[in-house]
C-alpha positions as CSV (number, residue, x, y, z in Angstrom):
1,X,-25.5,-46.6,21.5
2,X,-27.3,-44.0,23.5
3,X,-30.1,-45.6,25.4
4,X,-33.0,-42.5,25.6
5,X,-33.2,-40.7,29.0
6,X,-37.6,-42.0,29.3
7,X,-36.3,-45.3,28.8
8,X,-33.4,-45.6,31.1
9,X,-35.8,-45.0,34.3
10,X,-37.8,-48.4,33.3
11,X,-36.6,-52.0,33.6
12,X,-36.1,-53.6,30.4
13,X,-37.3,-56.9,31.6
14,X,-40.2,-56.1,33.5
15,X,-40.8,-52.4,32.6
16,X,-40.8,-51.4,36.4
17,X,-39.6,-47.9,37.5
18,X,-36.2,-48.4,38.7
19,X,-35.0,-44.7,39.1
20,X,-34.7,-45.7,42.9
21,X,-33.7,-49.4,42.3
22,X,-30.0,-48.7,42.2
23,X,-28.0,-51.5,39.9
24,X,-30.8,-54.3,39.9
25,X,-34.5,-54.0,39.6
26,X,-36.7,-54.6,42.6
27,X,-39.7,-56.0,40.7
28,X,-37.9,-58.5,38.9
29,X,-34.2,-58.6,40.0
30,X,-32.7,-57.7,36.6
31,X,-29.4,-56.5,36.6
32,X,-29.7,-53.0,35.2
33,X,-26.9,-51.5,33.0
34,X,-25.0,-48.5,33.9
35,X,-26.1,-45.6,32.2
36,X,-23.7,-43.3,30.5
37,X,-23.5,-39.5,31.1
38,X,-25.6,-37.2,29.4
39,X,-23.5,-35.7,26.7
40,X,-24.5,-32.0,26.2
41,X,-22.4,-31.1,23.1
42,X,-20.0,-32.5,20.5
43,X,-16.8,-34.1,22.0
44,X,-13.9,-31.5,23.2
45,X,-10.7,-31.7,21.3
46,X,-7.5,-33.0,23.2
47,X,-5.8,-29.6,24.3
48,X,-2.0,-29.3,22.7
49,X,0.9,-29.2,24.9
50,X,2.1,-26.1,25.8
51,X,5.6,-25.4,24.5
52,X,8.2,-24.1,26.8
53,X,10.0,-21.3,25.2
54,X,11.9,-19.8,28.1
55,X,15.6,-20.6,26.6
56,X,14.6,-19.2,23.4
57,X,13.5,-15.7,25.1
58,X,16.4,-15.9,27.6
59,X,18.7,-16.3,24.1
60,X,17.2,-13.3,22.8
61,X,17.6,-11.0,25.7
62,X,21.1,-11.8,26.1
63,X,21.7,-11.2,22.6
64,X,20.0,-7.7,22.6
65,X,21.6,-6.8,25.7
66,X,25.2,-7.3,24.5
67,X,24.6,-5.7,20.9
68,X,22.8,-2.7,23.0
69,X,26.4,-3.0,25.1
70,X,28.6,-3.1,22.2
71,X,26.7,0.0,20.8
72,X,27.3,2.2,23.8
73,X,30.9,0.9,23.8
74,X,31.8,2.2,20.0
75,X,29.8,5.5,20.8
76,X,31.9,6.3,23.7
77,X,34.8,5.1,21.4
78,X,33.9,7.6,18.7
79,X,33.0,10.4,20.9
80,X,36.6,10.2,22.9
81,X,38.3,9.9,19.8
82,X,36.7,13.0,18.6
83,X,37.3,14.9,21.8
84,X,41.1,13.9,21.5
85,X,41.7,15.0,18.2
86,X,40.2,18.0,18.9
87,X,42.0,19.1,21.9
88,X,45.6,18.0,19.7
89,X,44.3,20.4,17.3
90,X,43.4,23.4,20.2
91,X,46.6,22.3,21.6
92,X,48.9,23.0,18.5
93,X,47.2,25.8,17.5
94,X,47.6,27.5,20.9
95,X,51.3,26.3,21.4
96,X,53.7,28.9,21.1
97,X,56.2,28.9,18.1
98,X,59.5,27.1,19.3
99,X,62.0,29.7,20.3
100,X,64.9,30.0,18.2
101,X,68.2,27.8,19.3
102,X,71.0,30.2,20.3
103,X,74.5,29.6,19.0
104,X,77.0,28.4,21.7
105,X,79.1,31.0,22.3
106,X,82.9,29.9,21.5
107,X,84.6,29.0,25.0
108,X,87.4,31.2,26.2
109,X,90.8,28.9,26.2
110,X,92.2,27.9,29.8
111,X,96.3,27.8,29.1
112,X,96.7,26.4,32.5
113,X,94.3,23.5,31.7
114,X,95.6,23.0,28.0
115,X,98.9,21.9,29.7
116,X,97.6,18.6,31.0
117,X,95.6,17.9,27.7
118,X,98.8,18.5,26.0
119,X,101.4,16.7,27.7
120,X,99.5,13.4,27.3
121,X,99.1,14.4,23.8
122,X,103.2,14.5,23.7
123,X,103.5,11.2,25.2
124,X,101.3,9.3,23.1
125,X,103.4,11.0,20.1
126,X,106.9,10.1,21.5
127,X,107.5,8.7,25.6
128,X,110.6,11.0,25.8
129,X,108.6,14.3,24.5
130,X,110.0,17.2,26.1
131,X,108.4,21.2,26.0
132,X,110.1,23.5,23.8
133,X,107.8,26.6,23.9
134,X,104.1,28.0,24.6
135,X,102.8,31.0,23.5
136,X,99.0,32.6,23.7
137,X,98.0,35.8,21.4
138,X,95.0,37.7,21.8
139,X,95.1,38.8,25.5
140,X,92.5,40.7,27.5
141,X,92.3,42.4,30.9
142,X,91.2,38.4,32.2
143,X,94.0,36.7,30.1
144,X,93.4,34.9,26.7
145,X,90.1,36.3,25.0
146,X,87.4,34.4,23.1
147,X,89.0,33.3,19.8
148,X,92.8,33.7,21.2
149,X,95.0,31.1,19.8
150,X,97.4,28.6,22.0
151,X,100.2,26.9,20.6
152,X,102.2,24.5,22.5
153,X,105.3,22.9,20.8
154,X,107.0,19.6,22.0
155,X,110.0,18.1,20.4
156,X,112.2,14.5,20.9
157,X,115.4,15.4,22.8
158,X,118.6,15.0,21.0
159,X,120.4,13.1,23.3
160,X,120.3,11.3,27.2
161,X,119.8,14.9,28.6
162,X,116.7,16.1,29.1
163,X,116.9,18.9,31.7
164,X,116.0,22.4,31.1
165,X,118.5,24.0,28.3
166,X,119.6,21.2,26.6
167,X,118.9,20.4,22.8
168,X,116.2,18.9,21.1
169,X,116.1,16.9,17.6
170,X,114.5,18.7,14.7
171,X,110.8,16.5,15.1
172,X,108.2,18.6,16.5
173,X,104.8,18.2,17.8
174,X,102.9,21.4,17.6
175,X,99.4,21.7,19.2
176,X,96.9,24.7,18.7
177,X,93.2,25.3,19.5
178,X,91.3,28.6,19.5
179,X,88.7,27.5,22.2
180,X,88.0,24.5,20.2
181,X,89.4,20.9,20.0
182,X,93.3,20.9,20.7
183,X,94.5,20.2,17.2
184,X,98.1,18.6,16.4
185,X,100.8,18.4,13.4
186,X,104.2,17.4,13.2
187,X,106.6,19.6,11.5
188,X,110.3,19.6,11.4
189,X,112.7,22.8,12.7
190,X,115.7,23.8,13.7
191,X,117.3,22.6,17.0
192,X,115.9,24.4,20.2
193,X,116.6,24.2,23.9
194,X,114.4,22.1,26.3
195,X,112.0,24.3,28.4
196,X,111.0,22.6,31.5
197,X,107.4,22.7,32.6
198,X,106.7,26.6,33.9
199,X,106.3,27.1,37.7
200,X,105.1,30.3,37.1
201,X,101.9,29.5,35.2
202,X,100.4,31.5,32.4
203,X,97.6,33.7,34.6
204,X,100.4,34.1,37.1
205,X,102.7,35.6,34.5
206,X,100.2,37.6,32.9
207,X,98.8,39.2,36.0
208,X,102.2,39.8,37.0
209,X,103.4,41.5,33.2
210,X,99.8,43.5,33.8
211,X,101.3,45.1,37.3
212,X,104.6,46.2,35.6
213,X,102.9,48.3,33.1
214,X,102.2,46.2,30.3
215,X,99.0,47.3,28.4
216,X,95.8,44.7,28.5
217,X,94.1,46.4,25.3
218,X,96.8,46.3,22.8
219,X,96.5,42.7,21.3
220,X,99.6,41.6,23.2
221,X,101.1,38.2,23.2
222,X,102.8,36.0,25.5
223,X,105.4,33.2,24.9
224,X,107.4,30.8,27.7
225,X,110.6,29.4,26.1
226,X,114.5,28.8,27.5
227,X,116.6,31.6,27.6
228,X,120.3,31.3,26.6
229,X,120.6,35.1,28.1
230,X,119.2,34.0,31.3
231,X,119.6,30.7,31.5
232,X,116.5,29.8,32.9
233,X,113.1,29.4,31.1
234,X,111.2,33.1,30.4
235,X,107.8,34.5,29.6
236,X,107.7,37.2,27.3
237,X,105.4,39.8,26.6
238,X,105.2,40.8,23.2
239,X,103.8,43.8,20.9
240,X,101.9,42.9,17.9
241,X,104.9,43.6,16.0
242,X,106.9,40.9,18.2
243,X,109.1,43.4,20.0
244,X,109.3,42.3,23.5
245,X,107.7,44.4,26.4
246,X,108.4,42.4,29.2
247,X,110.5,39.5,30.7
248,X,109.6,37.4,33.4
249,X,111.1,34.8,35.6
250,X,109.4,31.5,34.6
251,X,109.7,30.0,38.2
252,X,109.4,32.7,40.4
253,X,107.2,35.4,37.9
254,X,109.3,38.0,38.8
255,X,110.4,41.2,36.5
256,X,114.1,40.4,34.7
257,X,115.4,43.6,34.1
258,X,118.6,42.7,32.6
């Protein structure tokens, strides 16, 4: 119950003025009730508690920043790919056409080197294989010309003696080359004589023949074999028709006149 302000100034028991009396009436000693503070308006509603949205805001900020960074990364990748494609197209367009592959020239046969390979093949064919003859056709001023043909023939010995001039059997191993791989085949022929490995090598014999007047541009050929007439191995310079033009000692490369 709200007491009017005019009545709150008087003692409820004796009616004396109690504005200066305090808690008891000075006139009659009546304990005065405490007057409630006057209200000036309707009661105020209790304020609602403030919600803390800082975590939600931080999450939205982080999510937005991540999306933005991902967009920048994808944009950079797309730009890089476009530049790479453009560079590749430009390089392909500006690159000179490939140069035509030049055909490899056929190598010039080197008779002196062929002896070693031929000997290995002959030993693999028969452990006692012996040399019978060596021939080279297609000569020029420097020796065997490109596409010149080399033929080396080995045989099996007919007896125990395998020195120069001894007889061979009919079995033959023929090795041929024109500058490529040294091919081989087996043949049978009449008996022949063993020719020891030449001490006067092909290039030396050809140079000596040229010094003795053998022409170097007439399609000549050379042959190495045992000579019963001279009782030694000899080099022979042959014409295109097979005529013997020069004979040389297979040991010393000297010209034989008889």
